[in-house]
NUZA-83093 format. One record per residue: residue number from 0; residue in one letter; x, y, z of N, C-alpha, C, O in turn. Coordinates in pm, whole numbers, plus 50000, padded with zeros to 5 digits. Example, Ala and Ser with C-alpha at 12.3 -4.5 7.8 and 13.67 -1.06 7.14 Angstrom:
NUZA-83093
[r 0,a,[51319,49431,50780],[51230,49550,50780],[51320,49670,50780],[51424,49668,50846]]
[r 1,s,[51285,49775,50708],[51367,49894,50714],[51290,50003,50787],[51341,50114,50804]]
//
This chain:
NUZA-83093
[r 0,m,[68749,85654,59628],[68676,85602,59739],[68532,85650,59733],[68496,85756,59683]]
[r 1,e,[68455,85562,59789],[68313,85593,59785],[68273,85672,59908],[68312,85637,60019]]
[r 2,e,[68199,85773,59890],[68148,85851,60002],[67999,85823,60014],[67923,85826,59917]]
[r 3,k,[67961,85798,60135],[67820,85771,60159],[67749,85903,60175],[67797,85995,60240]]
[r 4,k,[67634,85909,60114],[67554,86030,60126],[67477,86024,60256],[67411,85925,60288]]
[r 5,f,[67487,86130,60328],[67419,86139,60457],[67275,86185,60434],[67251,86289,60374]]
[r 6,s,[67181,86103,60482],[67041,86137,60464],[66990,86211,60588],[67017,86168,60700]]
[r 7,s,[66920,86318,60569],[66871,86397,60682],[66731,86354,60725],[66677,86412,60820]]
[r 8,a,[66671,86257,60659],[66535,86214,60692],[66523,86157,60834],[66428,86192,60903]]
[r 9,p,[66615,86071,60880],[66601,86020,61018],[66615,86131,61122],[66548,86126,61226]]
[r 10,v,[66697,86228,61098],[66715,86338,61194],[66588,86421,61199],[66542,86458,61307]]
[r 11,i,[66532,86450,61085],[66408,86530,61080],[66294,86452,61149],[66216,86511,61224]]
[r 12,f,[66286,86325,61124],[66184,86241,61187],[66198,86243,61340],[66098,86254,61411]]
[r 13,a,[66321,86232,61390],[66347,86233,61534],[66309,86369,61594],[66252,86374,61703]]
[r 14,v,[66338,86477,61524],[66305,86611,61573],[66153,86629,61578],[66102,86689,61672]]
[r 15,i,[66081,86577,61478],[65935,86589,61477],[65873,86508,61592],[65782,86556,61660]]
[r 16,v,[65923,86387,61614],[65871,86305,61724],[65899,86373,61857],[65812,86374,61945]]
[r 17,f,[66017,86429,61874],[66050,86499,61998],[65959,86618,62019],[65914,86642,62131]]
[r 18,a,[65932,86694,61915],[65846,86812,61926],[65703,86771,61962],[65639,86836,62044]]
[r 19,i,[65652,86665,61900],[65517,86618,61932],[65511,86572,62077],[65415,86604,62148]]
[r 20,g,[65610,86499,62122],[65614,86454,62262],[65620,86570,62359],[65553,86568,62462]]
[r 21,l,[65700,86671,62327],[65710,86789,62412],[65577,86863,62417],[65535,86907,62524]]
[r 22,g,[65511,86876,62303],[65381,86945,62299],[65275,86868,62378],[65200,86929,62455]]
[r 23,l,[65267,86737,62361],[65169,86658,62436],[65199,86660,62586],[65107,86668,62668]]
[r 24,g,[65326,86653,62622],[65363,86658,62763],[65322,86788,62829],[65271,86788,62941]]
[r 25,y,[65343,86899,62759],[65302,87027,62813],[65150,87036,62823],[65096,87090,62919]]
[r 26,y,[65082,86982,62722],[64936,86987,62723],[64880,86905,62839],[64787,86950,62906]]
[r 27,l,[64934,86787,62862],[64881,86701,62967],[64919,86748,63107],[64835,86747,63197]]
[r 28,w,[65045,86789,63126],[65088,86823,63261],[65115,86972,63281],[65110,87021,63394]]
[r 29,g,[65142,87041,63178],[65179,87182,63193],[65061,87274,63216],[65076,87374,63286]]
[r 30,i,[64945,87244,63160],[64830,87333,63176],[64784,87335,63320],[64748,87441,63372]]
[r 31,q,[64785,87220,63387],[64741,87216,63526],[64841,87285,63618],[64805,87320,63730]]
[r 32,r,[64961,87305,63576],[65064,87365,63660],[65059,87518,63657],[65140,87583,63722]]
[r 33,q,[64967,87575,63584],[64960,87719,63577],[64923,87778,63712],[64970,87885,63749]]
[r 34,k,[64837,87707,63787],[64800,87752,63921],[64885,87675,64021],[64919,87559,63996]]
[r 35,p,[64919,87735,64130],[64990,87658,64232],[64895,87555,64294],[64777,87583,64316]]
[r 36,t,[64946,87439,64322],[64865,87330,64375],[64824,87362,64518],[64907,87397,64601]]
[r 37,d,[64694,87349,64545],[64642,87372,64679],[64636,87236,64750],[64542,87159,64734]]
[r 38,y,[64741,87210,64827],[64751,87080,64892],[64646,87060,65000],[64602,86947,65022]]
[r 39,k,[64605,87166,65067],[64502,87154,65170],[64370,87111,65108],[64301,87024,65161]]
[r 40,e,[64334,87171,64997],[64210,87135,64929],[64217,86991,64878],[64122,86914,64893]]
[r 41,m,[64331,86956,64818],[64347,86821,64768],[64340,86720,64883],[64281,86613,64869]]
[r 42,l,[64400,86755,64997],[64397,86667,65113],[64256,86655,65169],[64215,86546,65208]]
[r 43,s,[64181,86765,65174],[64044,86759,65225],[63955,86676,65131],[63869,86601,65178]]
[r 44,k,[63974,86689,64998],[63899,86606,64904],[63932,86458,64923],[63845,86372,64916]]
[r 45,t,[64060,86430,64946],[64102,86291,64967],[64041,86236,65095],[63997,86121,65099]]
[r 46,i,[64038,86317,65201],[63980,86273,65328],[63830,86247,65311],[63779,86147,65361]]
[r 47,d,[63761,86336,65240],[63618,86315,65214],[63594,86187,65134],[63503,86111,65164]]
[r 48,y,[63677,86165,65035],[63664,86045,64952],[63686,85919,65037],[63612,85822,65025]]
[r 49,i,[63787,85922,65120],[63814,85807,65208],[63700,85785,65305],[63663,85671,65333]]
[r 50,a,[63642,85893,65357],[63530,85881,65451],[63409,85818,65382],[63341,85733,65440]]
[r 51,t,[63381,85860,65259],[63267,85800,65189],[63293,85653,65159],[63202,85571,65167]]
[r 52,i,[63416,85620,65126],[63450,85479,65101],[63433,85398,65230],[63380,85288,65226]]
[r 53,e,[63478,85451,65342],[63463,85379,65469],[63315,85362,65506],[63275,85257,65554]]
[r 54,h,[63235,85467,65482],[63092,85458,65511],[63026,85350,65424],[62948,85268,65473]]
[r 55,k,[63059,85350,65295],[63004,85248,65206],[63051,85109,65246],[62975,85012,65237]]
[r 56,n,[63174,85100,65291],[63228,84972,65335],[63152,84921,65457],[63121,84802,65466]]
[r 57,q,[63122,85011,65551],[63047,84970,65670],[62907,84922,65634],[62860,84821,65686]]
[r 58,t,[62840,84996,65545],[62705,84953,65505],[62710,84820,65431],[62622,84735,65449]]
[r 59,l,[62812,84801,65349],[62825,84673,65279],[62853,84558,65377],[62801,84448,65361]]
[r 60,l,[62935,84586,65478],[62962,84482,65578],[62835,84445,65655],[62812,84328,65683]]
[r 61,k,[62754,84545,65689],[62628,84517,65758],[62535,84435,65669],[62471,84340,65714]]
[r 62,t,[62530,84472,65542],[62446,84398,65447],[62495,84255,65432],[62415,84161,65429]]
[r 63,i,[62625,84239,65424],[62682,84104,65412],[62649,84021,65536],[62612,83904,65525]]
[r 64,d,[62662,84082,65654],[62630,84010,65778],[62484,83966,65780],[62453,83853,65816]]
[r 65,s,[62394,84056,65741],[62252,84021,65743],[62223,83912,65640],[62144,83821,65666]]
[r 66,l,[62286,83919,65525],[62265,83816,65423],[62322,83681,65468],[62263,83577,65441]]
[r 67,e,[62436,83684,65535],[62493,83559,65587],[62401,83498,65691],[62384,83376,65696]]
[r 68,n,[62342,83583,65776],[62248,83532,65876],[62126,83470,65808],[62078,83365,65850]]
[r 69,e,[62076,83535,65706],[61961,83481,65633],[61996,83348,65568],[61915,83255,65568]]
[r 70,v,[62116,83338,65513],[62159,83213,65450],[62167,83102,65555],[62125,82990,65529]]
[r 71,d,[62222,83135,65673],[62231,83035,65779],[62093,82988,65822],[62070,82868,65842]]
[r 72,v,[62000,83082,65836],[61863,83046,65876],[61800,82958,65769],[61735,82858,65802]]
[r 73,l,[61817,82994,65643],[61759,82915,65535],[61821,82776,65528],[61753,82678,65499]]
[r 74,k,[61952,82767,65554],[62016,82636,65555],[61961,82550,65667],[61936,82430,65649]]
[r 75,k,[61940,82611,65785],[61885,82535,65897],[61743,82490,65867],[61704,82378,65898]]
[r 76,e,[61665,82579,65805],[61527,82544,65770],[61524,82436,65664],[61438,82347,65667]]
[r 77,s,[61616,82443,65570],[61615,82344,65462],[61658,82207,65512],[61621,82105,65454]]
[r 78,k,[61736,82202,65619],[61775,82073,65675],[61655,82003,65737],[61647,81881,65733]]
[r 79,g,[61563,82078,65796],[61446,82018,65859],[61336,81987,65761],[61243,81913,65794]]
[r 80,v,[61343,82040,65643],[61235,82024,65546],[61219,81879,65500],[61106,81832,65495]]
[r 81,p,[61324,81805,65465],[61302,81668,65417],[61231,81580,65519],[61144,81502,65482]]
[r 82,g,[61267,81590,65645],[61199,81511,65747],[61053,81551,65760],[60965,81466,65774]]
[r 83,e,[61028,81680,65754],[60892,81730,65762],[60811,81685,65640],[60695,81648,65652]]
[r 84,l,[60874,81690,65525],[60805,81647,65403],[60775,81497,65407],[60669,81453,65362]]
[r 85,e,[60868,81419,65461],[60844,81276,65471],[60727,81247,65565],[60644,81161,65535]]
[r 86,s,[60720,81317,65677],[60609,81294,65769],[60477,81337,65705],[60375,81270,65722]]
[r 87,r,[60478,81448,65633],[60356,81492,65563],[60316,81389,65458],[60198,81359,65440]]
[r 88,l,[60417,81337,65387],[60390,81238,65284],[60330,81112,65346],[60236,81054,65290]]
[r 89,k,[60382,81069,65460],[60328,80951,65527],[60184,80978,65571],[60097,80891,65557]]
[r 90,d,[60158,81097,65625],[60022,81131,65666],[59927,81129,65547],[59816,81077,65556]]
[r 91,l,[59972,81186,65436],[59887,81188,65317],[59863,81048,65263],[59753,81016,65218]]
[r 92,k,[59966,80964,65267],[59949,80827,65220],[59850,80752,65309],[59766,80676,65260]]
[r 93,s,[59859,80773,65440],[59765,80705,65529],[59622,80756,65505],[59527,80678,65510]]
[r 94,r,[59608,80886,65478],[59474,80939,65447],[59420,80879,65317],[59302,80845,65308]]
[r 95,v,[59506,80868,65218],[59464,80809,65090],[59423,80664,65111],[59323,80619,65057]]
[r 96,d,[59502,80590,65189],[59467,80450,65217],[59333,80439,65289],[59250,80355,65254]]
[r 97,s,[59313,80525,65390],[59186,80519,65463],[59069,80557,65372],[58961,80499,65382]]
[r 98,l,[59090,80655,65284],[58984,80693,65191],[58956,80581,65091],[58840,80557,65054]]
[r 99,n,[59062,80512,65047],[59041,80398,64957],[58961,80287,65027],[58872,80228,64966]]
[r 100,k,[58993,80260,65153],[58920,80158,65228],[58773,80199,65243],[58682,80118,65225]]
[r 101,e,[58753,80326,65277],[58616,80375,65292],[58541,80366,65159],[58423,80334,65156]]
[r 102,n,[58609,80395,65051],[58550,80387,64918],[58509,80242,64888],[58400,80218,64837]]
[r 103,q,[58596,80148,64920],[58563,80007,64898],[58443,79965,64982],[58355,79893,64934]]
[r 104,q,[58439,80009,65107],[58326,79976,65193],[58197,80034,65137],[58093,79968,65136]]
[r 105,l,[58204,80158,65089],[58085,80220,65032],[58041,80150,64905],[57921,80137,64880]]
[r 106,k,[58136,80105,64825],[58101,80030,64704],[58032,79899,64740],[57936,79858,64675]]
[r 107,q,[58083,79832,64845],[58021,79707,64888],[57879,79731,64938],[57788,79655,64906]]
[r 108,k,[57861,79837,65015],[57727,79870,65064],[57635,79903,64948],[57518,79864,64947]]
[r 109,l,[57688,79976,64849],[57608,80013,64733],[57564,79889,64657],[57447,79876,64621]]
[r 110,t,[57656,79797,64631],[57617,79674,64561],[57518,79593,64644],[57426,79533,64589]]
[r 111,k,[57537,79592,64777],[57445,79520,64864],[57305,79581,64854],[57207,79507,64842]]
[r 112,y,[57294,79713,64859],[57164,79779,64851],[57103,79764,64711],[56982,79751,64698]]
[r 113,e,[57188,79766,64608],[57135,79744,64473],[57078,79603,64460],[56973,79583,64399]]
[r 114,n,[57149,79505,64517],[57098,79367,64514],[56968,79355,64592],[56875,79287,64549]]
[r 115,m,[56962,79421,64705],[56839,79418,64785],[56724,79482,64708],[56611,79434,64713]]
[r 116,l,[56754,79591,64637],[56652,79660,64559],[56603,79571,64445],[56483,79567,64417]]
[r 117,k,[56695,79501,64379],[56657,79409,64271],[56568,79297,64324],[56468,79260,64262]]
[r 118,q,[56607,79243,64440],[56527,79135,64498],[56389,79184,64536],[56290,79112,64518]]
[r 119,r,[56381,79303,64586],[56253,79359,64625],[56165,79380,64502],[56045,79353,64506]]
[r 120,r,[56224,79428,64393],[56149,79450,64271],[56099,79317,64214],[55988,79307,64162]]
[r 121,e,[56183,79216,64226],[56141,79086,64177],[56028,79026,64261],[55941,78958,64209]]
[r 122,k,[56031,79052,64390],[55930,78998,64480],[55801,79077,64476],[55696,79024,64513]]
[r 123,e,[55804,79200,64433],[55684,79284,64431],[55585,79227,64330],[55624,79174,64226]]
[r 124,p,[55460,79238,64361],[55359,79190,64266],[55356,79281,64145],[55383,79400,64155]]
[r 125,s,[55323,79225,64032],[55322,79301,63907],[55195,79381,63891],[55178,79449,63790]]
[r 126,t,[55104,79375,63990],[54980,79452,63980],[55004,79599,64002],[54930,79683,63950]]
[r 127,v,[55107,79632,64077],[55136,79774,64101],[55221,79821,63985],[55340,79792,63976]]
[r 128,q,[55155,79895,63898],[55229,79946,63782],[55230,80098,63789],[55134,80160,63835]]
[r 129,g,[55337,80157,63743],[55347,80302,63742],[55396,80357,63873],[55411,80479,63886]]
[r 130,s,[55421,80271,63971],[55474,80323,64096],[55622,80354,64076],[55687,80297,63988]]
[r 131,p,[55675,80444,64159],[55815,80481,64141],[55905,80359,64158],[55885,80277,64248]]
[r 132,g,[56003,80349,64073],[56097,80240,64081],[56053,80119,64002],[56132,80024,63991]]
[r 133,t,[55933,80115,63944],[55888,80000,63864],[55867,80047,63723],[55848,80166,63698]]
[r 134,s,[55871,79955,63633],[55852,79993,63492],[55703,79994,63461],[55625,79919,63521]]
[r 135,a,[55664,80077,63369],[55524,80092,63334],[55494,80011,63208],[55403,80046,63133]]
[r 136,n,[55569,79906,63183],[55551,79825,63063],[55438,79726,63088],[55447,79643,63178]]
[r 137,t,[55334,79732,63012],[55215,79644,63030],[55218,79529,62934],[55127,79445,62938]]
[r 138,t,[55316,79520,62850],[55321,79413,62753],[55379,79287,62811],[55371,79181,62749]]
[r 139,g,[55436,79295,62929],[55490,79178,62993],[55637,79158,62967],[55693,79053,63000]]
[r 140,e,[55697,79253,62912],[55840,79238,62889],[55918,79292,63003],[56041,79288,63000]]
//
């Protein structure tokens, strides 16, 4: 009959893993256990931590409330802006139209005065030479 040889490698491996786990467990939790736990100190630290969290929470809530109020105000202002912009746009368009009309009137007056000036120059006698507004050409051109 065949006898199976028993290998000790898995047992040694299991013992090594157990020893490493035991060592790490003691290192992580056993070192802190050397002193007795002071529950009053731990409780006072916890109370202080909770108080600071509550204080920060209150300040954040106040900040959120103020920001929400600002958002509401801005939303209300933005609703009125398009109407206001349209009225401003209409006012500006009317000003541009009135300025264009005034420009046309001024151009008409300018052409009228230029025509009057030309007629006056044509009617003036050619004996006055060198006077302002007349040419000093004596050749007859």
